[in-house]
N, C-alpha and C positions, 0 to 999 in steps of 0.2 A: 129294451135299451133305455129308455127314460127312467125306468125303476133302478137300474144300476147306476146311472149318473147321480140319481137323487141320493143313493146310499153312499156313493164315494164322497160326494160334497158334505153330506151330514157327518161321515165317518172322519174325513180330513179336519172338519171344522172342530169336531169334538177333540181330536188329538191336539191340535193348535192350541185349543183353550186349556187343556191340561198343561201343555208345554209351557205357555205364556203365564198362566196363573201359577201353577206348581205348588210344591209343598215348601215350607221353610228349609233354607239351604242347611245341609248338615255340615259339620266342619270339616270332614275329610273328603278330599277328591278321589275319584277313581284312580286307581294306580296299577302298575303293570302286575305286581304281585297278586292283585285280585283276580286275575284270570284263572289262578289256580283254585279260587273259592267259588267260582260259578258252577251253576248246575243247570241243566236244561232237560225239558220234556221232550220226548220223540216219540213218533208212531203210536199215538193213542188208539187202542182197540177196545171198542164198547162190546160187552157181552150181548148175545141175542136179545136177552130179556132187558137190557138197558140198565141193569142195576149195578154193574162193576166195569171198570176200565182197567185193562192192563196196559201199561205204558213202560218204555224204555226211558229210564233216568240216566243222563250222562253227567258224571262228575268228573273233575280233573284231580288226579292224584299228584301232589306235589313231590312225592318221593319216587314214584315211577315215571313221572313227567309224561303222563298220557291220559286221555279221556277213558274212564272206566264206565262200562255199561252194566246196568242191573235192571230187572224187571219188578216193578211195583204195581200193586192193585189199589185202586182209589174206589171207595162208595160213591155212586153218582148222587146219592140222596143226602148223606151225611157229610161227605168230604173226607171221612177218616180212610188214611191209607197206611199200607204196610208193605214191606218188602216180601217177595216170595221166599227169599234166603236160599240156602244151600248153593247148588251150582247155579241158580237163576241170578246169583250176585255178578256172574258173568254173561248173563243171558241177553238175547236180543230176539227181535221177529216174533213176539207173542201173538198167537193166532187161536181163536176160540173155535171149537167145534160147534156144529148147529144146535146141539141140545144144552149147550152152555155149562157142560159138567167138567170138561177137559180143556186144558190150554197147552198148545204145542209151542215150543220155542227152541232156539238153537244156542248153544253155549260152549265155549271152550275153557274148561275149568284149569286152574294152574295145576301143572303136573298130570293132566288127565288128557285123553284124546278128545279131539272135537266131537261133539254129539247132538243128536236130536233127542229132546226131552218132552214129556208130557206131565202136567201139574192137574191133580185132581183137587176141584174146588172143595168138595165135602171133607176129604180127608187131610188135605194139605199136604199129600205125598207127590214126591217128584220121582219119575221112573225114566232112565235111559232107555230109548226104544231102538236106537241106532247109533253106530259109530260111523262118523263121516270122514272120509279120505280128503275131503275138500270143502271148503265153506259152502254152506247151502243157502239159497235165497228163495223168495216167493213161495213159502209154505202155503199149502191149501188143503183143507179137510174135505174128504168125501162127504155127501150128504148123510150118509148113515153113521158117520164118525168113526168108521172102521179102518180108514186107509188116509195116509198123508202124502201128497205129492209136493215136489219142490224141484228146483233147478241146481244142479251141481256140475263141476267141471269133471269131465270123464279123461283120464288120463291116456296117453298114446306113447308108444316107444319114441325116443328122440331120432329124428332123421340122421342118416350118416352117409359119407362117401367114401368109397374105397375100403381097404381092409383095416379092420378094427385091431389095434395094437393090444397085446395082452401085458397088462402091468404085473411084474413080478411081486410076489409077496413081500411086503415091507419096503418096497421102494417108493421114494419121495419124488413123484412126478408132478408136473404142473398140471392145472385144471385142463380136463380135455377140450378140444376144440368144439365148437358148436356150428350148427348148421340150420338154416331156415330157408324154406322156399315159399313161405306164405307171405301174402301182401300185407296182412295185419299180424304183424309180429310182436308188437309192443302195445302197451295200453297204459295210458297215465292212471296213477294209483296203484298200478300192478307191476309195471317195468316189463321186461322181456316175458312173453306169454310162454307158460309150460306147454308142451306138446299135448295136444288133444282139443277137446271142444266142449262147451256148455250143452248139457242135454237135460231132459225130463227124467226124474226118478220117482219111484213110489216104493213106500214101506207101509207094513201094516201097523196100525195103531197099537197092536199087542207087542210089537217088537219083531226084529228079524233083520236081514241083509237088504239093504236098499235094492231094489230091481230097476234096471235102466230101461226106460220106454222108447227113447229115441237115439238114434245114431247117425253117423255120417260125417263128413268133413264141413259141418255147418255149426252155427252157434244158435241155440234156442234160447228163450228168455220169457220170463214171467211177465205179469201174473199168470198163474195157472188157475183155470176154472173148470169145475167137475160139471159133467152133464148130470140131469137129475137122477138118472137110473145108476149112476156110479161106474158105468162100463166104460167111459170114455172121458177125456178131458180136452180143453182146448189151451192153446198157448201161442206166444209169438216166435216165429221163426224166420231166420235169414238163409234162405236155401236156393235163391236164384243163382243162375251162373254169373260169376264175377261178384258175388255179394259183398267181399271184402272190401272192394274198391268201390262200391255203391251203396254207402252208409245211409242213404236215404230210402232204402228199399226194405221192407218187412211184410210178412204177411201172417194171417191167423190160420193155424192148422188144428186138427183134431187128430188125436192119437187112441186107438182102442186099448184097453189093458190086456185082452186075451190074446189077439194076434199082433199086437204093436203096429197094426195098419195105419198108415199116415194119409190124411186127405187134406188137401189145401182148400180153405174156405173163401178167401178174399182174392181179389184181383185188382185191388186198387193200384195205381200207378204213383205209388208213394209208400210212406210208412203206415203199417196197421199194427196197433198194440193194445195193450190192456183190455183184453176180451173179457166179458162177464156174461155167464149163462144167466137167462132170467129165471125166476123161481118155478115157472111151469115147464122150462126146459125147451120152449119152442123157439125162443128167440135168443140172439147173442148181441150184445152191445160192445162196440170197441171204438177207440179213437183213432184218428188219421187225418190224412189230407192227400189231396192229388197234387203231385209234384211235376206235372208234364211241363210247367213253365221254367223249371230249373232256377227258381228264385231262391235267395238266401233264406227267406222267411215264408212260411205260410201259417195261417191260423189252422190249429188242430179242431177237427169237428168231432161230435160223437155221432156215429152210425149205428143203425141196427140192421140185422139181417136174419132171414130164417135159419134155423139150426142147421140146415144143410147147406148155407151159404148163399142162398137165393134171396131175391128181392131185397137188395141192399139199398138203404135210404138214410138221409140225414135225419136225426131224431129230434131236432129242435127248430127253433125260429131261425132266420138268416141273422147272423150276428157277427160283427166283425171284432172278435175276440176269440182267445184260444181256450178250449175247453179239453180237459184231460180226466183220465182215470173214472170212468163210469161205474156206478154202483147201483144196483136195483133197489127201489122199495119193495118192501114186502109183499104187497098186492101186484107187483109186476106192472103196474100201470104207469109207472113215473119212474125217472132216474135222477140220481144225484151225480155231481160231477165237479171238479175243480176248475175254477176260472181265474184267468189272470186279468186284471183291470186297473188301470192307472197306478201301477207300481204295488197293488195290494191283492194278494191271493185270496179267494173265497170259495165257499161251497155254494152250490146253487142246486135247485131242483126244477124239474120241468116233466110235463106229461108228453108222451110221444107226439112229435110234430108241434109242440105247444111252446109257450113263452117262458123263458128262462128267468126263475125268481131267485133272487140271493137270499140265503139262509144265515151265513156266517161268514166273517172276514177276519183278517189278521193272521192267516195261517203263516206261521214262521219256520224259516229253514233250520235244519239242526246245526248249522254253522253259526259261531259267535263272531267272527273277526269283522264281517262285513254286513251292511243292512239289506240282505237279500231276502226276498219272501220265499216261501216254499211250504213243505210239510205235507204229510199224508192224513186223511180223514177217514173215520169209519161210521157205519150207521147201524142203529139197533132195529129191532123189527116194529118199534113203535114211532120210527123216524127221528128218534134222538140222534144228534150228530156230535162226535167227539173230535176235537181238533187240538192241534199244538199251537196255541194263540200267543203271539208276542207284541211287544209295543216298544217305541223308542227307549223306554226307561226299564225293560225287563227282558230277558230271553223268554223262551217258549214255556208257557205253563198249559196243564191239562184244562181245557174248557169244553163245556157241552152247550148245545143249544136244543132246549126241549120246549115244545109248543111256543116257539119264538121268543123264549126268555133265556137269555145268555147267562151262564152260571160259571165262573172261575173255580175250578176245584183245588187248585195248588198254587202256592206262592213260595216257590222254591228258593228265591233269593231275597226274601224280604229281610231275613237277619243280616244279610250283607248290604243290600242296596239301600235300605232304610237309613243306613249309617254312612252313606256316600253321597256327596253332593255332584250330581251328574250334570252334564250338559243339557240343555233344554232345546227341543227340537220344535221348529215352526216352518210351514209352507213359505216359499218364497217365490213370488209371482215373477215369471220370466216370459218375455216374448221375443221370439227369434227374429233375426234381420228382415225376414219375409212376413212376419206377422204371424208366425206359427206359435202357438201356446206351447211352452215347455214346463213340465212339472219339475220342481226344484224344492229342495229343503236346506234349511240353515240350522247348524247345530252350535248354540252359543255356549262358551265357556262358563263354567260355574262362577257365580258371583258376577254375571255379565251387568256391565254398565253401558246403557245406551248412549251416554255422552263421550265415551271413549272410542278410540280406533284401535282395532286389533289386526295382528297378522292373520292372514287367511289362507287356508289350504282349499284348493279345488281337488276333490276326491272322485275319481272317475270309475264307474263300474266296467266289469268285464263283458265278454261275450264276443262281439258287441250285442248279439241278440239276447240280452238279459234285461233285467231292470232292477233299480233299488226301489225301497220304499221306506215308510216311516218305521224302521225296525232298529233294535238294539244292536250295537256294533261297538265291539272292543277297541278297535283300531280308532274309530272317530272319538270315542268317549276318552281315550288316551291322548289324541290330538287336542281335544277340547281342554282336558285337565292341564296340559302344558301350556295353555293360554291362546291357543289358536281358535278362531272361528272356522268351522268346517261346513263347505258348501257341496252338495252333490245333487245331481240331476239326472233324468232320463231323457237325454238328447235324442235326436232322430237316429233310428237304428234299434233303439230299445223296444222290448217287447212289452205287451199289455195295453197297447194303444192302437192295435190295428195293424193291417197289412200294409197299407199306404205308409204309414209312419215309420214301420220297421224297414220297408224296402225302399226308403229315401236314399240309403246308402247301398243300394244294389249296384254292384260293379263299379261302385266308386266309394270304396272305404280305404282309409279315412277321406271324408268328403265334407258334406254339409254338417256333419255332426261336430266337425271342428268350430265352425261358425257359431253352432248352438252353444258350446261350451264357453266360448267367448262372451256370448250373450248373457250366460250365466253369472260370469265374473262381473260384467257390467252392471248387472242387476243387483248384485250383492254390494258392489262399490257405491252404487247410487243410494243405497240405504244409510250410508254415513258411517256403519261401523266397521267395515273393511278398509283397512289402509291400502291404498292403491299402490304404494311404494313398498309393500312388504307381502307380496303375494307368492304363494307356493303351490306346486302341482304335484299330484301322485295319483297312482292307479294301478291296477293289476290286471293281467292278461289283456283283454281288449283295452282296459284302461292304461295298462302299460304301454301299448302300442299308440294310443292317443297322446300320452304323456310325451313319448318320444317325438311324436308328430308336431306337438305344441311347441317344443323348444326348437324345433327346426323351422317354425313359422314366425315365432314372435320372441322378443326378449323382455316381455313384461314380467315374467316370473323371476324372483330372485335365485331359486334352486328348485329342483325336480327330483322326483325319485320314480324312476320307471321300474315297475315290478313285474316280472315274468313276461317280458314284451316278446313280440314278433318284430324283428327289425328288417328282415329281407325275405320277401314274400316267396321268392324261388327256393331258398334253403328251407323254409318253413314248410312249404308244399311238399317237398319231397323227404322230409325227415320227421314230421309230426305225426302223432296218430290220427290226427283230424286233417291231414294233408289232403286226402282224397276229396273231402267235403269242400276244401277250399278251391280245388280244381274243378269239381263237378258244378257247384251252385254258387259259391262266393264270387270267385273271378270268372268261372265259367269257360276258361281254357286252361291247358297246361302251359308251364313256364316257356317250353319251346316253341308254343304256337303264340304266344304273346309276350315276348321278353319286355317289351317298352311298357306294356300296362302292368306287368309285375313290378318293374323298377319304379315306375312314376308313383306307385302307392306305398312303397317301401320307405319307412322313416330313414333308412340308411341313405337314400337320396338326397336327404336334407341335411346330412350331417356337416356340410360345410358352412351351413348357416348357425350352427349351434355355439353359442356363447355361454349359456346357462349351466352352472355348475350342476352336474346330474349324477345322482347315485343309481346304479343298476342292480336290482335285486332278483335272485333266481333260486329256485330249488335245484340241488344237484342231481337229482333224479328225474327232473321234469321232462317228459316226452310229449307233452302238448305244445309247449313252446320251449323246445330244448335249450339247454345251457348255451349251446353255440350261438343263439341268437343273442343273448345277454353280451356274450364274449365279443360279438362283432361290433356291437355298439360301444362297449367299454374300450376295445382296441382302437377303434376310429376316433373316439374322443381323447384317447391318451395321444394319439399320433398328432392330433390337431392341437395339443396343449390346453384343452378344456378341462377344468377341474372335475375329476370323475372318481368314483369309487365303484368296485364290485363286490357286492355283498352276497355271499353264497350261503344257502341254507343247507347243511350237511343231511343226506338221506331223506329230503323232502321232495315230493312230487309237485304238481302243478299248484295244488291248493295251498301248500306251504303252511298249514294251520294245524297239522296233525300233532305235533308235540306242543304243549302249552308254553315251555320255556321258550322255544324258537319263535312262536308267535309273538311273545312279549318282547323279546330281544330284538325282532325285525322291527316293530313299531318304535321302540327305544331308539334303535339306530337312525330310523327316518328322522325322528324328532331331533336327534342330535346333529344330523346332517343340516336339517332346516335351520336350527339354531345357530350354526357356524356361519350362516349366511344371513340372518336376521339382524342386520346391523340398522338400528333405528336412525332416520336422518336427524 
């Protein structure tokens, strides 16, 4: 743990040094139209020999108004890169087979059916090996490179009641009525779920019809990992009774290819996922935690067990941090994993039962709008690690760590960002009212003048069990370009600081995190550059909840923008796709069991106090914090005569960032709302 603290301190010091020193300011500020010009790297997959990386490049198309994915190869020694071309221009999920000669990927070429493809490195030829009826995920090669397993939705007939009417030929009838009897009937990002369930499939690498290996009224998930003999594979399943309402439960299963026999391997009282079979096939690593306390947050650990599910034990030192996605070293004696620490995601390595040692940091999420960490890593046989690495001044690029040397292989946005004057980021020291240190960052406007006072935006992350870090954010850069100082923090409830820090809001959210956010504002004002009379607040999801809570608690902000909030915990618990989690672990009771507890933590309960002009922002297809939540707040504020607006994003789910034009327009609207109330004294 001491090594981790040292690495964090060194990394943040280096980042703040870059931010404060910086390069000479370019004449042009970052602007909303630049969102269409940004490119990012995602899902870098290093070849077994460590010589090539296949990665997904995501570029925004201004004419199609969407992010387009394509697969590129980059040489890890020279840095020379090239696109695969052909159908790979719409490809995703590149995965190498063990001999490094073939690369599998999925693609949905324009005008063609969705498919699973292979790319031969030597001949540069692409072959469609299967047509897919639904999107596939979690691609995994068998050890002999002869088969590919994956997860895909298996359709089922829709449920009906009564006699089915027969529509006459040529008749113009209304859409048919629909019925669902499932507890999990919708999901954010998908909307209403199609009849059927997600299951494991397999197809020969030579091509053919995908064969379904698992079945039943359950959802299975990846990653999928093969046994060394290629006769079975392991995956994550949610197959307990009542699994749809118990979202914290999953187990590792094995399925045989021949008989499709299913064996449950784990009995953890909580989630078990990300199974990975060791090189010798004798051991399985997976991530998970014990959920018997039913708290809203638990650190994930990496466990190992015998191939038959026996002798389960934690694989690393006792560590108050969350570890995910284990990957075996080639010798089978150590593991790699992703670790969350103080707002920064890292790749670590440890021998079984040993000390966790960091190898790489700065893993960046594939989203651009907000400064979240994230991103997947991969490992070559020689231990070279490939990551999508980002910073406050650029989205994710492909980076490798080989023999402790960090090498950035791509600079995808240099042509644009070298010509832009970006806001500079620096850490902000914050101490909460009870003495707890709070990590925070401040983004200065381009051309920042230390002698001036600026209007300031407090920007609050979602979750609440997530975290921000020193990463690139189009939202924040646009706020800064508009002349605002932007401050964001990881208040209590945030992840990457341990269980006690996150569970400080257990059964009391919003709670102490409100006080922490006010301490962040006080710390920024105390620096002298934030005008205490020109304060603004915004945030999305959990940040939208906190924004609505803040304006019910204080009048110190001139205006607010509450994005995709939950306003009434009772209605949220019973309509959100995450509602069962709210009842089981966040609040711990159902609304009818504790109506007062639900009400006292609902921002709607404070609406009589609100005087702050508040914009409410929501995606019209959001099922995580459904649109009715935003409409309740908007309706209440309108009734009370508080200046308010309802900004609806058509076709958008909870993340609201799928279409570049909408992402840009949303931020411009929030800036316009704040400018409307930014009257200088």
